[in-house]
C-alpha positions as CSV (number, residue, x, y, z in Angstrom):
1,X,18.3,-51.5,32.4
2,X,20.5,-48.5,32.7
3,X,22.2,-49.3,29.3
4,X,18.8,-49.8,27.6
5,X,17.6,-46.4,29.0
6,X,20.6,-44.7,27.6
7,X,20.1,-46.3,24.2
8,X,16.5,-45.2,24.1
9,X,17.4,-41.7,25.1
10,X,19.9,-41.6,22.3
11,X,17.3,-42.8,19.8
12,X,14.9,-40.0,20.8
13,X,17.6,-37.3,20.6
14,X,18.5,-38.5,17.2
15,X,15.1,-37.8,15.7
16,X,15.9,-34.1,15.2
17,X,13.0,-32.0,16.5
18,X,13.9,-32.8,20.1
19,X,17.3,-31.1,19.6
20,X,16.0,-28.3,17.4
21,X,13.0,-26.9,19.3
22,X,11.8,-25.2,16.0
23,X,10.8,-22.0,17.7
24,X,11.9,-20.0,14.6
25,X,11.5,-21.1,11.0
26,X,11.3,-19.7,7.5
27,X,8.6,-17.6,5.9
28,X,8.2,-17.6,2.1
29,X,6.2,-14.7,0.7
30,X,5.2,-14.7,-3.0
31,X,3.5,-11.8,-4.6
32,X,0.8,-11.4,-7.2
33,X,0.4,-7.9,-8.6
34,X,-3.2,-6.7,-9.0
35,X,-4.1,-3.7,-11.3
36,X,-7.0,-1.3,-11.0
37,X,-9.1,-3.4,-13.3
38,X,-9.0,-6.4,-10.9
39,X,-6.5,-8.3,-13.1
40,X,-4.4,-10.6,-11.0
41,X,-0.8,-11.7,-11.7
42,X,0.0,-8.7,-14.0
43,X,3.5,-8.0,-15.0
44,X,5.8,-5.6,-13.1
45,X,5.4,-2.8,-15.7
46,X,3.1,0.0,-16.6
47,X,1.2,-1.9,-19.3
48,X,-1.3,-2.7,-16.5
49,X,-0.1,-0.6,-13.6
50,X,0.2,3.2,-13.3
51,X,4.0,2.9,-13.4
52,X,6.7,0.3,-13.6
53,X,7.3,-1.6,-10.4
54,X,11.0,-2.3,-10.2
55,X,11.5,-3.5,-6.6
56,X,9.6,-5.0,-3.7
57,X,10.1,-4.9,0.1
58,X,8.6,-7.4,2.6
59,X,7.8,-6.0,6.0
60,X,7.1,-8.3,8.9
61,X,5.6,-6.7,12.1
62,X,6.8,-3.3,10.9
63,X,10.4,-4.3,10.1
64,X,12.0,-4.4,6.7
65,X,13.1,-8.1,6.4
66,X,14.3,-8.1,2.8
67,X,15.5,-4.8,1.6
68,X,14.8,-4.1,-2.1
69,X,14.1,-7.3,-4.1
70,X,13.5,-7.3,-7.8
71,X,9.8,-7.4,-8.6
72,X,10.5,-10.0,-11.2
73,X,11.7,-12.5,-8.6
74,X,8.1,-13.2,-7.7
75,X,8.9,-13.9,-4.0
76,X,11.4,-14.2,-1.2
77,X,12.2,-16.5,1.7
78,X,12.9,-15.0,5.2
79,X,14.7,-17.0,7.8
80,X,14.6,-16.9,11.6
81,X,10.9,-16.0,11.9
82,X,9.4,-16.9,15.2
83,X,6.4,-19.2,15.3
84,X,2.9,-17.5,15.7
85,X,1.0,-14.8,13.9
86,X,2.8,-12.1,12.1
87,X,1.6,-9.0,10.2
88,X,3.1,-8.9,6.7
89,X,3.1,-5.9,4.3
90,X,4.5,-6.1,0.8
91,X,5.2,-2.9,-1.1
92,X,6.2,-2.4,-4.7
93,X,8.2,0.7,-5.7
94,X,9.0,2.5,-9.0
95,X,12.5,3.5,-10.0
96,X,12.5,6.6,-7.8
97,X,11.1,4.9,-4.7
98,X,7.4,5.8,-4.8
99,X,5.0,3.1,-3.6
100,X,2.9,1.9,-6.5
101,X,1.4,-1.3,-5.1
102,X,0.9,-2.7,-1.6
103,X,-0.6,-5.8,0.0
104,X,-1.3,-7.2,3.4
105,X,-1.5,-10.5,5.1
106,X,-1.7,-12.1,8.6
107,X,0.5,-15.2,8.5
108,X,0.6,-17.9,11.2
109,X,4.1,-19.3,11.0
110,X,4.2,-22.9,12.0
111,X,7.0,-24.9,13.6
112,X,9.6,-27.2,12.0
113,X,9.3,-26.1,8.4
114,X,8.6,-23.3,5.9
115,X,5.3,-21.4,5.9
116,X,4.3,-20.0,2.5
117,X,1.8,-17.3,1.6
118,X,0.8,-15.6,-1.6
119,X,0.1,-11.9,-1.1
120,X,-2.0,-9.9,-3.5
121,X,-0.2,-6.6,-4.0
122,X,-2.3,-4.0,-5.7
123,X,-3.3,-0.5,-6.6
124,X,-6.7,1.0,-7.3
125,X,-7.9,4.2,-8.9
126,X,-10.0,6.4,-6.8
127,X,-12.4,9.2,-7.8
128,X,-13.1,12.3,-5.7
129,X,-16.1,14.2,-6.8
130,X,-17.2,17.6,-5.5
131,X,-21.0,18.0,-5.2
132,X,-21.0,21.5,-6.7
133,X,-18.6,24.1,-8.0
134,X,-18.8,27.8,-8.8
135,X,-17.8,26.9,-12.4
136,X,-17.3,23.6,-14.0
137,X,-14.3,24.9,-15.9
138,X,-12.5,25.6,-12.6
139,X,-9.6,23.6,-11.4
140,X,-9.3,21.5,-8.2
141,X,-6.3,21.9,-6.0
142,X,-6.0,19.2,-3.3
143,X,-3.9,17.2,-0.9
144,X,-4.2,13.4,-0.4
145,X,-2.2,11.7,2.2
146,X,-1.2,8.1,2.6
147,X,-1.7,7.2,6.3
148,X,-1.2,3.5,6.1
149,X,1.9,3.5,8.3
150,X,1.0,5.2,11.6
151,X,3.3,8.2,12.2
152,X,4.8,7.9,8.8
153,X,2.1,9.4,6.7
154,X,3.0,11.4,3.6
155,X,1.4,13.4,0.8
156,X,0.9,10.9,-2.0
157,X,-1.0,13.3,-4.4
158,X,-1.1,17.1,-4.4
159,X,-1.8,19.9,-6.8
160,X,-1.4,23.6,-6.1
161,X,0.4,26.7,-7.4
162,X,3.8,25.0,-7.0
163,X,3.1,22.9,-10.0
164,X,4.5,24.6,-13.1
165,X,2.9,21.9,-15.3
166,X,0.0,19.6,-14.7
167,X,-1.5,21.8,-12.1
168,X,-4.8,21.9,-14.0
169,X,-5.1,18.1,-14.5
170,X,-8.3,17.9,-12.5
171,X,-11.3,20.1,-13.1
172,X,-14.6,20.6,-11.3
173,X,-16.4,19.0,-14.2
174,X,-14.5,15.7,-14.1
175,X,-13.3,15.5,-10.5
176,X,-10.1,14.0,-9.3
177,X,-9.1,10.6,-10.6
178,X,-5.8,9.1,-9.3
179,X,-4.2,5.7,-8.7
180,X,-3.2,4.7,-5.1
181,X,-1.6,1.6,-3.6
182,X,-3.8,-0.5,-1.3
183,X,-3.9,1.3,2.1
184,X,-5.5,4.0,4.2
185,X,-5.9,7.6,3.1
186,X,-6.9,11.0,4.2
187,X,-8.1,13.7,1.9
188,X,-6.8,16.9,3.6
189,X,-8.5,19.6,1.6
190,X,-9.8,20.7,-1.8
191,X,-9.8,24.2,-3.2
192,X,-11.6,25.5,-6.3
193,X,-9.3,27.6,-8.4
194,X,-9.9,29.6,-11.6
195,X,-8.0,28.7,-14.8
196,X,-6.0,31.8,-14.0
197,X,-4.9,30.3,-10.7
198,X,-7.1,32.6,-8.5
199,X,-8.4,30.9,-5.4
200,X,-12.2,30.9,-5.0
201,X,-13.7,31.1,-1.5
202,X,-15.1,27.6,-2.2
203,X,-13.7,24.3,-1.1
204,X,-13.7,21.2,1.2
205,X,-11.6,21.9,4.3
206,X,-12.4,18.9,6.6
207,X,-10.2,15.8,6.7
208,X,-11.9,12.8,5.2
209,X,-10.4,9.3,5.8
210,X,-11.1,6.2,3.8
211,X,-9.6,2.7,3.1
212,X,-8.6,1.2,-0.3
213,X,-8.1,-2.5,0.2
214,X,-9.3,-4.2,-2.9
215,X,-10.0,-3.6,-6.6
216,X,-13.2,-1.8,-6.1
217,X,-12.9,1.8,-7.3
218,X,-14.2,4.0,-4.4
219,X,-16.0,7.2,-5.3
220,X,-15.5,9.9,-2.7
221,X,-18.3,12.5,-2.8
222,X,-17.4,15.7,-0.9
223,X,-19.5,18.7,-0.1
224,X,-17.9,22.0,-1.1
225,X,-18.7,25.0,1.1
226,X,-18.6,28.7,0.7
227,X,-15.7,29.5,3.0
228,X,-12.2,30.8,3.1
229,X,-9.8,28.9,0.9
230,X,-8.5,25.8,2.7
231,X,-5.0,25.8,1.3
232,X,-2.6,28.0,3.2
């Protein structure tokens, strides 16, 4: 009986998963780029996107698990991922490191195998419209911050006197129309400025936060007030 018991134990151990507890496995992330017109699977270039996307990075629970990977690779496999739920963020960058596209997923990594997920990584154009201006010919200076990563927010779009060219891209008549990667944003302020770069005492000085998580163009309507210029 003792010899039979030993043989049975050997047979069980030889099945594999009893030796490897499979508490960490691989996670395969593929990406599909989405442009502002809700087209999926677009190429990694500015034919559809606001700029060429040259490289991607896959973040798992806030950690960079891949470094820069060619956008054209279409995906990546990450080893040593523990089983259970993980928050995945995929970002696409242009040649100078600006984030052009971004996507999110919650992935439940199973045991004893590879878990695969396709992540939609997109950008969307947003429109910011002032309710009224002193003059429709005036220019809008503004600051828009990307606050997707807590504690790592940064100014993604800005226009003010420091711009030698392109400072007058956005007028009171047309509003502000810019592309952003999927994420969370805060409009810091807007100032109305004459074509001669003179600040009006007219603007929007209160932070306004909003999400952009799909290909639905948000229209942000702001109320301008007669007050001191917001931009210091």
